[in-house]
N, C-alpha and C positions, 0 to 999 in steps of 0.2 A: 396597607402597602408597606414599602420598605423605607427605612431611614438610613442616614449615613452616619458612621461613627467618625471619630476624629481623623482617621486615616483615609477616609473616603470610601471605605468598603461598604457594600450593601449589607444591612443587618435586618433580618426578618423580625417582625413583631410577634409572630406566632410560630408554633411548631410546624404548621402546614402553610400553604399559600405559595408565595413566590419561590421559596427555596425548594419546595417539592417540584415545582415546574422546572427548575434548573437542574436538580440532581436526580429526579425520578420519584415516582409515587411510592417506592419502597424505602424512601429515606428514613421515615420514622421507625420502620421495622429494623433497619440496620442500626439506627441510633441506639436502640435498646438491646441489641444483640451483644453477646460476650465478645465477638470479634472486634466490635467497635472500640473496645478499651484495650485490646491486646496488641494492636499494631503500634510499632514504635518508629519505624523508619519511613514507611509510606502509608499514610492514613487515608481513611475515607473522609468525606466532608464533615462528619460529626465530631472529629477530633482535630481541629485546625490549630489548637494551641496545646502545648504540653503543660505539665504542672508547674514548670519553671517560668511560664509566661511567654516562652519563645515559640515561634510558629513552627509547627511540624509540617511535613511534606504532604501536600494534597495530591491525589492520583487522578489523572484525567479519565481513568476507566469508569469513574462515577458520573462523568459529565453527560448531560442531555444536550440536544441540539440547541435548546433555548439558552443554555449556558454560553455556548460559543457565539450565539447571536448577540448576547449582551456585550460581547467584546467586539462586535462589528464584523463577525465572520459568518458569512452566509453561503449556502450552496447555490449554484446557478440554477435557473428555472428549468433548463433542459440541457441535454447532452451536447458535448462538443465533439466534432470529428477528430479521430485519433491523429490525422495528418497535422492538425494544429499543434499537437504536442511536440513535434519535431522543432518547432520554432522557439522552443524554450532556450535553445542554444544561441539564438539571435537576440532575444529580448533581454536576457539577464547577464550578470557578471560572471561569465565562464572563462574569460580570457582565451587561452589557446587549448583548453582542456577538451572541449567537446566540438567535434567537427560536423558541420552540416552545410550543404549536402556532401556526400562522398563523391569523389571523382577518381578517374584513372584506376590505378591498382587497388586502391581502397574499395572502390565501387565493385570491382571484379570479385574481390574477396567476399564482400557483403552478399552479392547476388548468388555466388556459388554456395555459400553457407546456408542462405535462406532456402534455396532449391533443395539442397541436401537434407536439411531438417524436415522440410515438408514431405519429402519422399519417404524418409525413414519413419515418420509418424503417421503416414497415410492410413495404415491398416487399423489404427485405433478406432476408426469409425465403425469397424465391424463389431466392436464391443457394445454398440447400441446403448450408450448412456449407462454404464455399469452401476453407477451410484444408486439409481432408482429402480433397478429391476429386481425381480424375485429370485428365488433359489435356483430354479431350473435354468434360467437365463444366466445366472452368475456362474454356475458350473461350466456352462459352455464358454463363457468369457475367460475363465481360468485356463482352459485348454488353448484358446486362441492366444492369450497373452504368453503362455509358455512357448508357443510356436514363434511369436514375435521376438521374444527374448533369445531363443535359439538362433533365429535368423540374424539378429543383430550381433550376437557373439561370433558368428561365422562370417561376418562382413569383412571384405577386404577393400581398402581404399586405393584405387588405381589412379594416382594423380602424380604426374611428373614434377609439378611445381612443389618443391619441398616446403616452401613457406605456406602455401595454401593447404598442403597436406597436413601440416601441424594443426591448423584450425579445424579441419574436418575430423581429424583423429581425436582431438580433444572433445569435440561435440559428440562424436560417436560413442566415446566412453561414457559421457553423461546421458546419452540416450539409453544405453545399456542399464545404467543405474536407475533411470526413470522406469524402465520396464520391470526391474527387480522390485522397486517400491510399489508399482502398480499391481504386480502379481501378489505381493504381500497384502495390499489393500483389498483386492478381490477375494482372497482367501478368507480374510477376516470378515468381509461383508457377507460372504456366503455362510460361514459356520458360526460366527460370533457377532451378528449384526448389531446387537445391543451395546457392544463394546466400541463401536465406531465413535471416535471423538474428534474434536477440532484439531488435535495434534496430528491425526492421520491425514486430514486434508492439508495441514500445514506442510508435512513432509512431502506429500505428493506435489504440491505447488512448488516447493523449493527445488525439487528435482527437475521439474519442467523448466523453471527459470535458468537453471544451470546449463541446460541444453543450449541456451542462447549465449553462453559464456559469461553470464552475469556472476559477480562475486557475492554469493549469498552468505550473510551472517546469521547463523542458526541460533546464536545466543547473544542477541543484542544487549548492549549495556543500558542501564537506566540513564536517562538524561533529564535534567532539571532546569526549569525556567522560573524565575521569580516573578510573580504576578501580584502587584499591590502588596508587596511585603511577604507574600506566602510562597514558599518554594513549591513548585508544581511539577510532578514527575510523570514520565512516560516510558513504557517499555513495550514496543510493538512485538508482534510475533516473529517478524523477520525484518532485516534491513539489507539493502543492496549497496555495498560499499564501493567507493572509487579506489581502484588499485588496492593497496594494503594499508592505507592510512584511515583516519577516522571520518573523512569526508564521505557523504552518502549520495548515491545517484538516485535511489528510491528510498527515501528516509523512513517511510512507514508502510509496512505490508501487514495488513490485518486479515486474519482468516476466521470465518464463521462457519459453524457446522450446519446452519440452517439453509434452506433453499431460498433463492431469490424469487420473490413474488412476481407474477406476471402483471405488467401494467396494461392499459388499454392499447390494443393493436393499432388503432387508428391515430395515435398520438406519438410524438417524439418522446423518447425515454426521459423521465424525470425521476431522479433518485429519491426525492422525498415521498414519492408515491409507492415505493416498493421496499424501503428500509425504515425501521422505526427510529424514533428520536434518540434512543440510547446509542445505537450503532453509529448514527451520524454525529452525535456529540462526541463520542469517544474518538472517532477518526479525526474530526476537526481539531480536537485538543492535541492529539498526537502529532499532527502535521505542524501545528503551532509550536509545540515544544521542540521539535526537531529542526527548526529553521536555521539555527546557528551553524550546523554542520553540513548544510546542503551545498553540493557542488555548484549549484546555480546561483549562489549568493543567498543572503538572508531573506530576499524578497520572493523566492520561489522554491516550493518544496513539492517533489513528486511523491505520490503514494499509490498503493493498490489496495482495494477492498475486494476480498475473495469470499464468495458464498458457495461452499462445497467446491465445485470446479469452475465456477463462473467468476470472472474477474472484471473489475471496473477500475480503470486508471483515473487517478485524481491529481489535481494540481492546485495548491494554495498559492495565490498571488497576493502579496501584502506589502505595503510600503514601509519604509523605515520609520516614518513619523507615526504610522499606525501601531507598529510594534512598540515604539517608545511609550505611546499612550496606554497600551495594554500593561506594560511593565509598571508604569507609574500609578495608574488609576484603576486598572482592572476592567471597568466598563468604559465603553467608547460611544460617545454621541456624535451626531453629525458626520457619520461615516462617509457619506457620499461626497463630502467636501475634500476628502483626502485622496487625491488622485495617485495612481500608482507611479506615473512618470509625468514630468512636466509636458504639457501639450496634449495629453489624452483627455477625452471628454469625460463628463461625470458618469456616463453610463458604464464606463469601465473603471469603477471605483475600487479602492483597496479592500482586501478582505474577502475576495470572491474565491470559492472553491469550484474550479472547473472539473468536469468528469466526462468520461466517454460512455457510450452505450455498453451493455454487458457483453462479454465474450466468454463462451464456454470452451476452455482449452482442450476438452476431450472431443469436441466437434470440429471436423475438418474445416468447414466453412468459416467458423468463428476464428479458429486458430490461425488460419492463413492470413487473416487481417492484422494480427498482432505480432507475428513472428518477426517481420522485418524491423519493426520498431524496437523490439527487445534485443535483436541481434545488433542493431545499430548502436544501442547503448552498450551492449556487452563487448563489442570489438574495441571500443575506446576506453573501457574501464577495466579490462582484464588485467590481473596482476602480472608484473614482469615485463620483459622486453618486447613481447608480442602485441602490446597495446598499440593500436593504429595511431599514427601521427599525421598531422597535416602535410600533404605533399608539397614539395617545393615547386614553385612556378618556373 
């Protein structure tokens, strides 16, 4: 088993065992690889100390789910309805920044924009899941997408309300960019399928999110959190920023090139049954490291896990006391005794990651369930003077 060193950190007695469970079964292979000794700024777990004796930076990309669980961070046993995610603005320290629910003119803009986006993307259902089809179907999809792009380019927005017209025009421009990216993806998928990479899915997702007026950061900066004396770094694939500052609305957007496995059809969606421990550990670690810059305060961090074109929204809820324990000790015991807020029962303990069921944004039925939530965020986090403000009573 593991022993504690003088700083309280867990120290393995052997090269395998508990550390393999935390970092993954390929830990020993990475330890002996040349790359293990070549990293200087962001290291893997095998090089947590430099020759000077000072701690180097650990990267959460090497985390397994068990690593997060040692810190008292667990995924919920089943999915939460997306409507519950709106309540983040009521539960946490967002001051006047996030408005829920919309009323009056704000509600009119939201409803008009959601209807507009749904209509403009409606024809994507004709592509019949382009990511998974063969060459013959892909060639047909290319022609369909070319027609969709042409129709979008020729669209005219007939809206007398100039304020509403601004939002519709901006979204239309992003819809056009989405079709351009989708067309590029389809061509690559048809003629160079082996070259399809996670970056292709990342670009496609980013264009979809921008349709909803979200402020996507394509080159997110590295963020670091000290855990038990060890700087721990995270760089997600994308971030969704609030306005133009460093605060994040969706702190962690992670994109994977693999398909999401199908779980049992007779049961409510459980993320542990369809994603491996490596993906879950990475995402949990990145949500944790990003907590300081969350628009919703340090106790709530929104995220997205995307497998090809299927997205799952995530939300880490964690108390300040829990965060302090992680920073000081690394491992956290008696997690259930640390309530998120005074008065909440023990069932709603700190360190839980809530998540929604999966939504494929290329499928109309799924997409229509998430568009309003994304536009709701986008309208009040868009850079500049067009960000919606709370209406005066």
